N, C-alpha and C positions, 0 to 999 in steps of 0.2 A: 810460311815453317819452312826450314832448310832440311831436305831429307838428304843431304850429302854428308858423311860421316867426318869429322874433324880429324884434323891434321896429328893430332895428338893420338887419338884412338888408332888410326892406320899406323902410327909406328909402334904402339902397343903390340899390335897384332903381330906384325913384322917380325918381332925377336921372340914370340913367345915359343917357337918351336912347335915339331911335332907332338900331338897330344899322345901319351901312351908309351913313348920311345923309351924304353929302359934297356940299360945293359946289365944292371944287377938283378936277378930274379926275386931276392929277398932283399930289397933295398931298408926296409925297416929293422934287418935284424944287424947285431953287432958283427963285426968279423971276429973270427975267434974258430977254435976247435969244433964246437957244436954246428956252425954256420957252415965251416968247411966239409964236416964230414956227412951233412944231410944234401949239400952239393953234390959230392963225389958219388953218394949212394945213388941218386937220382940218376946221376950222368951214364953209371956202371948199368943200371938196370932198365933204361931206357933206350940205350944205343944198341941197334940190332947187330952190331959186328962184335959187340962186347961179350966175353963168356959169361957174364952175370945177367946178360938182357932176359928180362920176363915179359911176356907178351902180356898185353892190356888184359887179358882176361883171366890171368894170372896172379894179378897184383889185387890184395886184400886189404890194403891199409891205405887210408887218404888223411890229407890235412884237412882239421876243421875249421871252421870260420875264425877260429882265435889262433890258428897256427898250431896248435896241439897236434899229436899223432895219437889218433884213438882208431882202434880196431872196430869196425863198423859193419861187420858182416859174421855171423846171421843177427847178431844181438847187439845192442850196445853195451859196451863194458859197465858203465856207469848203473845199469839196471841188472846185470846179472852179479856183480859182484855183492851187493847188498842182499840180494835173492840168498846167494850161498851162505853168507855170513849170519843171515837169522836161521837158516836152516841148522847151520853149526851150534848156534847159541841153543837153540831147543833141545839139540841132542846131548847137550850138557848139562841138562835139567833133569 
């Protein structure tokens, strides 16, 4: 059994490039006003020389796993809204 890699495998590895090297922070988003606005906002609030800079401890929103923006502190909005809606419906009775 030959334990050396084949020439084809070596050639394939040499052109693969570095893993994880990205220049676009949102590669799956289409270019447009929404993407531009979110990138501008993130740059302005994370650049310590910007007048709009927010220290990490003051940032209260986060991107969820599906790339949506939800308030996650202190309670999930998805939980709070139905609770409030049910209370209002009960008051209408």
